C-alpha positions in Angstrom: -48.3 -20.0 31.0 -47.2 -22.7 28.8 -43.4 -23.6 28.3 -43.7 -23.1 24.7 -44.7 -19.5 25.2 -41.6 -18.5 28.2 -38.8 -17.0 27.0 -35.5 -19.0 26.1 -33.2 -16.2 27.9 -33.3 -13.4 30.5 -30.5 -11.6 31.4 -30.7 -9.3 34.2 -29.0 -6.7 36.7 -27.7 -5.0 33.9 -27.1 -2.0 32.6 -28.7 -1.8 29.2 -27.6 0.6 26.8 -30.8 -0.1 24.0 -30.3 2.8 21.3 -34.0 3.2 21.3 -34.8 7.0 21.6 -38.2 5.2 23.2 -36.5 3.8 25.9 -32.6 4.1 26.0 -31.5 2.7 29.3 -32.9 -1.1 30.6 -32.0 -3.5 33.5 -33.3 -6.5 31.5 -34.1 -8.4 28.9 -36.3 -11.6 27.6 -35.5 -13.5 24.7 -37.7 -16.1 22.4 -37.0 -17.4 19.0 -33.8 -15.3 18.5 -35.4 -12.2 18.6 -35.9 -10.1 21.7 -39.4 -10.1 23.2 -39.5 -7.5 26.4 -37.5 -5.3 27.5 -37.2 -4.4 31.5 -40.2 -6.3 32.0 -38.6 -9.5 31.8 -40.1 -10.1 35.6 -43.5 -10.5 33.9 -42.5 -13.2 32.3 -42.9 -17.0 33.4 -39.8 -19.4 33.6 -39.8 -22.3 31.9 -37.6 -25.5 32.6 -35.7 -24.9 29.4 -35.4 -21.0 30.2 -31.9 -19.8 30.9 -31.2 -16.6 33.6 -28.2 -14.7 33.7 -27.3 -12.5 36.5 -25.3 -9.5 34.5 -23.9 -8.5 37.9 -24.0 -4.7 36.9 -22.0 -5.4 33.3 -22.2 -2.8 30.6 -25.0 -4.4 27.6 -24.5 -2.9 24.5 -26.2 -4.1 21.0 -23.9 -6.2 19.4 -21.7 -4.4 17.0 -22.0 -4.7 13.2 -18.8 -4.0 11.0 -20.2 -2.5 7.5 -16.8 -3.7 5.5 -14.7 -6.4 6.8 -13.2 -9.5 4.7 -14.4 -12.2 7.0 -15.0 -15.0 4.3 -11.3 -14.5 2.9 -9.9 -14.0 6.3 -11.1 -16.7 7.4 -9.6 -19.2 5.1 -6.4 -18.2 5.9 -7.2 -17.3 9.8 -5.1 -20.0 11.8 -2.2 -19.5 9.3 -1.5 -15.6 10.0 0.5 -14.0 12.5 -1.1 -11.6 14.0 0.8 -7.9 14.4 -2.7 -6.5 15.6 -2.1 -4.1 18.7 1.4 -5.7 19.6 2.9 -3.0 21.9 6.9 -3.4 20.5 8.8 -4.4 17.6 10.8 -6.0 19.7 7.7 -8.2 20.8 6.7 -8.5 17.2 10.2 -10.0 15.9 10.5 -12.7 19.2 7.0 -13.9 18.1 8.2 -14.2 14.3 11.5 -16.5 15.7 9.0 -18.1 18.3 6.5 -19.4 15.1 9.5 -19.9 12.7 10.3 -23.1 15.2 6.9 -24.4 15.4 5.9 -23.9 11.9 6.1 -27.2 9.4 8.7 -27.3 6.7 7.1 -26.2 3.4 4.8 -23.9 5.2 4.9 -19.9 5.4 4.5 -17.7 8.0 2.4 -14.8 7.6 2.1 -11.2 9.0 -1.0 -9.9 6.5 -1.8 -6.2 7.8 -3.5 -5.1 10.8 -0.3 -3.5 11.7 1.7 0.0 11.6 5.0 0.5 12.6 3.6 3.9 14.7 2.1 1.4 17.5 5.5 0.0 17.9 7.3 2.0 20.9 10.5 1.6 18.7 8.2 3.8 16.1 9.8 1.9 13.2 9.4 -0.5 10.9 11.4 -4.2 10.9 14.7 -4.4 8.9 14.9 -7.3 6.3 18.3 -8.1 8.1 16.1 -8.8 11.0 13.3 -10.9 9.0 16.3 -13.2 8.1 17.6 -13.3 11.7 14.1 -14.3 13.0 13.6 -16.9 10.3 16.3 -17.9 8.6 15.0 -20.9 6.9 11.2 -21.3 7.1 9.6 -18.7 4.0 8.0 -14.9 5.9 5.3 -12.8 3.8 4.6 -9.5 5.9 2.1 -7.0 4.5 1.6 -3.5 5.3 -0.6 -1.6 5.0 -1.5 -1.3 0.8 2.2 -0.2 -0.2 4.6 -2.8 0.5 5.4 -6.8 1.4 8.7 -7.8 3.4 9.8 -11.3 2.3 13.0 -12.9 3.7 15.6 -15.4 2.1 13.3 -18.2 2.1 10.3 -16.6 0.9 12.1 -15.3 -2.1 13.4 -18.9 -3.1 9.7 -20.5 -2.4 8.3 -17.4 -4.8 11.4 -17.8 -7.5 12.1 -14.4 -7.3 15.6 -13.8 -8.1 17.7 -11.4 -10.5 16.1 -12.5 -13.5 12.9 -11.4 -12.7 11.2 -9.1 -14.4 8.9 -6.6 -12.3 5.1 -7.5 -13.1 2.7 -5.1 -14.1 2.0 -2.7 -11.1 4.6 -3.5 -8.9 8.2 -3.2 -8.1 10.7 -5.9 -6.8 13.4 -4.1 -5.1 16.9 -5.1 -6.0 19.9 -4.6 -4.7 23.2 -2.9 -6.2 24.2 -6.6 -7.6 20.7 -6.8 -9.0 19.8 -9.8 -6.4 15.9 -9.1 -5.1 16.3 -7.7 -1.4 13.1 -9.3 -0.2 10.7 -6.1 -0.3 8.1 -5.7 -2.7 6.6 -2.4 -3.5 3.1 -1.5 -4.5 3.4 0.8 -7.6 0.4 1.8 -8.3 -1.9 -0.9 -7.0 -1.4 -3.9 -4.5 -1.4 -6.7 -7.8 1.9 -7.7 -7.0 1.5 -8.3 -3.2 -1.4 -10.4 -3.2 -0.5 -12.0 -6.2 2.6 -12.9 -4.1 0.8 -13.9 -0.8 -1.3 -16.1 -3.3 1.9 -18.4 -4.2 1.9 -19.5 -0.5 -0.1 -22.9 0.6 -3.5 -23.1 1.4 -5.3 -25.1 4.3 -7.2 -28.1 3.4 -10.9 -27.6 3.5 -11.4 -29.0 6.9 -8.9 -27.0 8.6 -10.3 -23.9 6.1 -13.8 -24.6 8.6 -11.8 -25.0 11.6 -9.9 -21.4 10.5 -13.2 -19.4 10.0 -14.8 -20.7 13.2 -11.7 -19.5 15.0 -12.0 -15.7 13.4 -16.1 -15.8 13.9 -15.3 -16.6 17.6 -12.2 -13.8 17.5 -14.4 -10.9 15.9 -17.5 -12.6 18.7 -14.6 -12.1 21.5 -14.5 -8.4 20.8 -18.4 -7.5 20.3 -18.8 -8.2 17.0 -22.1 -10.3 16.2 -22.5 -9.0 12.8 -20.5 -7.8 9.8 -21.4 -7.1 5.8 -18.4 -8.9 3.7 -16.9 -6.5 1.0 -15.8 -9.5 -1.5 -11.9 -9.3 -2.4 -9.5 -10.1 -4.6 -8.8 -13.7 -5.0 -12.3 -14.8 -3.7 -14.2 -16.3 -6.5 -17.7 -17.0 -5.7 -19.2 -19.6 -5.7 -16.1 -21.6 -5.2 -14.3 -19.3 -2.2 -17.7 -19.7 -0.8 -17.9 -23.3 -0.1 -16.6 -23.2 3.8 -18.4 -20.5 4.7 -21.5 -22.2 2.7 -20.9 -25.4 4.6 -20.5 -23.8 8.2 -24.0 -22.2 7.7 -25.5 -25.4 6.4 -23.9 -27.1 9.8 -25.0 -24.1 11.9 -22.2 -23.7 13.2 -21.9 -19.7 12.4 -21.5 -17.5 14.8 -21.7 -14.4 13.0 -24.1 -12.8 10.8 -22.5 -12.4 7.1 -24.2 -10.4 4.6 -21.9 -10.7 1.7 -21.1 -8.9 -1.5 -19.7 -10.2 -4.4 -16.4 -8.7 -6.0 -15.6 -8.6 -9.6 -12.1 -10.7 -10.4 -11.4 -10.7 -14.1 -10.0 -7.3 -15.7 -12.3 -6.5 -19.3 -14.9 -9.1 -17.9 -16.3 -7.6 -15.0 -20.2 -7.2 -16.8 -19.6 -10.9 -17.9 -18.7 -11.7 -13.8 -22.2 -9.9 -12.3 -24.5 -11.1 -15.4 -23.4 -15.0 -14.5 -24.1 -14.4 -10.7 -27.0 -12.5 -11.2 -28.1 -16.3 -12.6 -27.0 -17.5 -9.7 -28.1 -15.5 -6.4 -29.5 -12.3 -5.4 -29.7 -9.5 -2.9 -31.9 -10.9 0.3 -30.9 -14.7 -0.6 -30.3 -16.7 2.2 -31.4 -16.4 6.0 -30.6 -13.8 9.1 -27.1 -15.0 9.0 -25.9 -15.8 6.0 -27.4 -13.7 2.9 -26.9 -11.9 -0.6 -26.2 -8.2 -0.2 -25.2 -6.8 -3.4 -22.2 -6.4 -5.8 -18.6 -4.5 -4.8 -16.9 -3.4 -3.7 -14.9 -3.3 -6.5 -17.4 -3.3 -9.7 -14.6 -2.7 -12.3 -10.8 -2.4 -12.3 -10.3 0.7 -14.1 -12.1 2.3 -11.3 -9.6 1.0 -8.5 -8.2 3.7 -6.4 -6.5 2.1 -4.3 -5.0 3.9 -1.1 -1.4 4.4 -0.8 -0.3 7.4 0.8 3.4 6.5 0.5 2.8 7.2 -3.3 0.9 9.9 -5.3 -2.4 9.3 -6.1 -3.5 7.4 -9.2 -4.9 9.1 -12.3 -7.5 6.0 -13.4 -7.7 5.2 -17.3 -9.9 7.0 -19.8 -12.3 3.7 -20.1 -13.3 3.9 -16.6 -16.5 5.3 -17.6 -17.6 3.1 -20.6 -16.9 0.2 -18.1 -18.3 1.3 -15.3 -21.6 2.5 -16.9 -21.9 -1.1 -18.3 -22.2 -2.5 -14.7 -23.8 -0.3 -13.2 -27.0 0.1 -15.6 -26.8 -3.9 -15.6 -27.0 -3.8 -11.4 -29.7 -1.0 -11.5 -31.9 -2.7 -14.0 -32.0 -6.1 -11.6 -32.6 -4.1 -8.4 -28.8 -4.7 -7.4 -27.8 -2.9 -4.1 -23.7 -1.9 -5.1 -20.8 -0.8 -3.1 -17.5 0.8 -4.9 -14.4 1.7 -3.0 -13.6 5.1 -3.5 -10.7 6.8 -1.7 -9.5 10.3 -3.6 -13.0 13.0 -4.0 -11.6 13.3 -7.9 -12.1 9.3 -8.5 -15.3 9.9 -6.4 -16.2 12.9 -9.2 -16.1 10.8 -12.4 -17.8 8.1 -10.6 -20.8 10.1 -10.1 -20.8 11.1 -13.6 -21.5 7.7 -14.3 -23.9 7.1 -11.7 -26.3 10.0 -12.4 -25.9 9.3 -15.8 -27.2 5.8 -15.4 -29.9 7.1 -13.0 -31.7 9.4 -15.8 -32.2 5.9 -17.4 -32.7 3.3 -14.8 -33.6 5.4 -11.3 -31.9 4.6 -8.3 -34.4 5.3 -6.2 -34.7 2.0 -3.7 -31.7 1.2 -4.4 -29.5 0.8 -1.1 -26.1 1.8 -3.2 -22.9 3.4 -1.2 -19.8 4.6 -1.2 -16.6 2.7 0.5 -13.9 4.9 2.4 -14.2 8.4 0.8 -11.7 9.8 2.6 -11.0 13.0 0.5 -14.9 13.3 -0.7 -15.6 16.9 -1.1 -19.1 19.1 0.2 -20.1 19.4 -3.5 -19.7 15.5 -4.3 -21.5 14.8 -0.8 -24.4 16.9 -2.0 -24.4 14.8 -5.2 -24.3 11.5 -3.4 -27.3 12.6 -1.1 -29.3 13.4 -4.1 -29.1 9.7 -5.5 -30.2 8.4 -2.3 -26.4 7.1 -1.9 -25.0 6.2 1.4 -21.0 5.9 3.1 -19.3 3.3 4.6 -16.7 4.7 6.7 -13.7 2.8 8.1 -10.9 3.4 10.6 -7.8 3.3 8.0 -6.7 6.6 8.8 -5.8 5.5 12.1 -3.2 2.9 10.7 -1.7 5.6 7.6 -2.8 8.8 8.9 0.8 10.0 9.6 1.9 9.1 5.6 -1.5 11.3 4.7 -0.3 14.0 6.5 3.4 14.0 5.9 1.8 14.0 1.6 -0.9 16.2 1.6 -0.8 18.4 5.0 -1.9 18.5 8.7 -5.0 20.8 7.4 -6.0 18.5 4.6 -6.1 15.3 7.5 -8.5 17.3 9.2 -11.6 16.0 7.4 -10.5 12.6 6.1 -13.1 11.2 6.0 -15.3 14.3 6.9 -18.0 12.4 9.1 -19.4 15.1 10.9 -20.8 16.5 7.7 -21.9 13.6 6.0 -24.4 13.1 9.5 -25.7 16.5 9.2 -26.8 16.2 5.7 -28.9 13.1 6.6 -26.1 10.8 4.4 -26.7 6.8 5.6 -23.5 6.5 7.2 -22.0 2.8 8.8 -19.2 1.9 10.7 -16.3 -0.6 9.6 -12.4 -1.3 9.7 -11.9 -3.2 6.2 -9.8 -5.4 7.9 -7.7 -7.6 7.6 -5.0 -6.4 5.3 -4.6 -2.7 6.1 -6.5 -1.6 9.4 -7.2 -4.7 12.4 -10.3 -5.8 12.8 -10.9 -5.1 16.0 -14.0 -2.2 16.2 -13.2 -0.5 19.9 -9.5 0.5 17.7 -12.3 2.0 15.5 -14.6 3.5 18.0 -11.6 4.9 19.6 -10.8 6.6 16.4 -14.0 8.3 15.8 -14.3 9.5 19.3 -10.5 10.7 20.1 -9.5 11.8 16.4 -6.0 9.7 16.9 -4.1 7.3 14.8 -2.8 4.3 16.7 0.3 6.3 16.8 -1.2 8.6 19.1 -1.5 11.1 16.4 -4.6 14.0 17.0 -5.5 14.2 13.4 -9.0 16.0 13.7 -10.5 18.9 15.2 -13.3 18.4 18.1 -15.8 19.3 14.9 -15.0 15.9 12.8 -14.8 14.1 16.1 -18.2 11.8 17.2 -19.7 11.5 20.7 -19.1 8.1 22.2 -23.4 7.4 21.0 -22.8 8.5 17.7 -19.9 6.5 17.3 -22.1 3.9 18.7 -24.8 4.2 16.4 -23.1 4.1 13.4 -21.3 0.5 14.6 -25.3 -0.7 15.0 -27.5 1.2 13.3 -25.8 2.9 11.2 -24.4 -0.4 9.5 -28.0 -1.9 9.5 -28.8 0.0 6.1 -26.0 -0.9 4.5 -27.3 -4.3 4.6 -30.8 -3.7 4.1 -31.7 -4.5 7.1 -33.2 -1.2 9.3 -35.6 -2.1 11.9 -34.6 -5.8 12.1 -30.9 -4.8 13.8 -29.9 -1.8 15.1 -31.6 -1.5 18.9 -32.3 -3.5 21.4 -36.2 -3.2 21.2 -39.1 -5.8 21.1 -39.4 -7.9 17.5 -35.6 -6.8 16.9 -33.1 -9.8 16.8 -31.4 -10.7 19.9 -28.0 -9.7 19.3 -26.0 -8.2 22.7 -23.0 -7.6 24.4 -21.9 -7.5 27.8 -18.6 -5.9 28.3 -15.4 -6.0 30.4 -15.4 -1.7 31.3 -18.4 1.0 30.9 -17.8 2.3 26.9 -19.6 5.3 28.1 -17.4 6.2 31.0 -13.9 4.5 30.8 -11.3 7.2 30.3 -11.0 7.5 26.1 -7.6 6.0 25.8 -9.1 2.8 27.4 -11.8 2.4 24.8 -9.4 0.5 22.2 -8.6 -2.0 25.1 -12.5 -3.1 25.9 -13.7 -6.5 24.8 -16.8 -8.9 25.4 -17.2 -11.1 28.4 -20.4 -12.3 26.7 -21.7 -12.1 23.3 -25.2 -13.5 22.2 -26.5 -13.8 18.7 -29.9 -14.9 18.1 -30.3 -15.5 21.7 -27.4 -17.9 21.7 -24.3 -17.6 23.9 -21.5 -17.7 21.6 -18.6 -16.2 23.7 -18.6 -16.2 27.6 -15.6 -15.5 30.1 -15.2 -14.5 33.9 -18.6 -14.6 35.8 -20.2 -16.1 32.7 -17.4 -18.8 31.9 -19.8 -21.5 32.8 -22.1 -20.4 29.9 -19.3 -20.5 27.3 -19.6 -22.7 24.4 -17.2 -25.9 24.0 -13.8 -25.3 23.6 -12.5 -25.4 19.8 -9.3 -27.0 19.1 -7.1 -25.1 16.5 -6.0 -26.8 13.4 -3.6 -27.2 12.2 -1.3 -27.9 15.1 1.6 -25.4 14.5 -1.3 -22.7 13.9 -0.2 -19.5 15.5 -3.2 -19.0 16.6 -2.7 -22.1 18.9 -0.1 -20.0 21.0 -0.5 -15.9 20.6 -4.7 -16.0 19.8 -5.4 -13.0 17.6 -5.9 -9.4 18.0 -2.7 -8.2 20.1 -1.6 -11.9 19.4 -1.3 -12.2 23.3 0.5 -15.0 24.8 -1.3 -17.5 26.5 0.9 -18.9 29.4 -1.3 -22.3 29.2 -1.5 -22.6 25.5 2.3 -22.2 25.2 3.7 -24.7 28.1 1.4 -27.3 25.9 3.0 -26.1 23.0 6.9 -26.0 24.5 7.1 -22.5 23.5 8.9 -20.8 26.2 8.1 -17.7 28.1 11.0 -15.4 29.0 10.9 -13.4 32.2 13.3 -12.0 34.9 13.2 -15.2 37.8 13.5 -13.6 41.5 14.2 -16.0 44.8 10.4 -16.4 44.3 10.5 -18.6 41.1 11.4 -22.1 40.5 13.8 -24.0 38.4 11.1 -25.1 36.5 7.2 -24.5 35.8 7.7 -21.0 37.5 4.5 -19.9 39.2 5.9 -16.3 39.7 5.6 -15.7 36.1 2.4 -16.5 36.0 1.4 -14.2 38.7 4.0 -11.4 36.9 1.8 -11.9 34.0 -1.8 -11.8 35.3 -0.8 -9.0 37.3 0.7 -6.6 34.5 -2.4 -7.9 32.6 -4.7 -6.6 34.9 -2.8 -3.5 35.6 -3.1 -2.7 31.5 -7.1 -3.6 31.8 -6.1 -5.8 28.8 -4.4 -9.4 28.0 -1.4 -8.3 26.4 0.7 -6.7 28.2 4.1 -7.8 29.0 4.2 -11.0 27.2 7.5 -12.5 26.8 8.7 -9.6 28.9 10.0 -7.2 26.0 9.3 -4.3 25.2 7.3 -1.5 27.0 4.2 -3.0 29.6 1.3 -0.7 28.0 -1.1 -1.0 25.8 1.0 1.0 23.0 -0.4 2.0 20.0 
């Protein structure tokens, strides 16, 4: 056999869950030119001089995860500027991180905590107070986003934004004032999140080279958690093509480690049709390649259809202009064969949206068009039937894992039992894809989403769903792989470890199929392969790891704390001059305490994750 026909990569001695019903379990596989060329027959392939061979040492291997709704392009531009509270076990730890970062952040820059957390994950089970935030960071502007409902600003941030006692409330939001009329620092989204995002947009941006570095780090963070593909749902303040220049450049440089199919999100109220008419001339569904390609329109199609979920507030009544505006845009998209997605939280909204879709479908049939709703937390069985009749799908996310307590307080536990009704969707044969809707509400960690689907619990540990609306581990994994592939029109190209499909797979820290349920949310990747290329490798595979990537700018929170769970890396902290507090013993030295290192590693291994016990504050468990 000629060297040109030899596999590029062979992995063996693994427990490979293929999701191929014809051959569900394998021990090895072979890769050539980015695709799988052999499953459980790797020993038959001749090894060439450049064939890379990896012993999986019995690790569980799964197909690379595919998030059907994530805001990676926007999130990547800002990732290196953000302090992550995702998965942090206590408020004490979160505030200590804030204090440490305030001492590192350069004058003129902000500290941003932008979503992905809830007070119910903290041991204290409460929000930080404005007094605590001001004490932790008295001089550095701090912006803390909590879900879609509110933001907390310290006094320095109020000054930076120019918010005073004379600042009027903007449309769609409230600046809370004290009895003397001064702004307290609390911004309330009422009835939508415009005030929160408009305030966040006032902060400094990273220069282009730092944005490229930031995006690469965000992709590596997702690779660390086992993600190999995502569908980007656009976002507010994410204009096309201007705000896509960074990801386009990374694609040109061959520096992407994550496959991205992107949707275009309208930016101009009352000018939505003009937005899409212009974009139809610039790009189109499928334009690009397997790493970066246009997927269609949405998740915002018209601003009058935006039913943001904020369960601290009543359900919004959408304006009467909705039907006319939505019909114009959907008719344009359907006529040009553009798949589309639409944010839809409440059944009342979905009813009105479907009225429009059915009307358009009579003139311009949707057949063959992969259109879908996002979210659908309160969708009714009647509307599920209508979605199925129109050939639509539903992309579900674990937003309720972060807001379930609020929903139950407003609507009751019984109403929460099918938010969303995933089991019913599957029984009806509706295409369903799983995801997170990160980064501004839920965390981007797919294992928390898988945990939510399997256990039916919030990150605060509250059981929401009866057994009939929970999924088996295999069903949940299918939604995160095969299910999501439908939403980017890639069924058969990705979705199984099978000959001919893209070589995207992950070896895990623990066996997803057998670990206790509570440990699912702590799983990570030890080896992530995208298109046959190793993009993440640790532990016994560390010799295969890609070269390290410096973090820019120097003051970035990622440089010390990392991403999900904000783990404190001892070596990084030492280089950055960040002290690590712990209880000294006779084994400790005055400087360079090796006992602290041993304590941290022991705690981390005991908890089966990297986040326990840092700073020595709060609990030692991986609490949610």
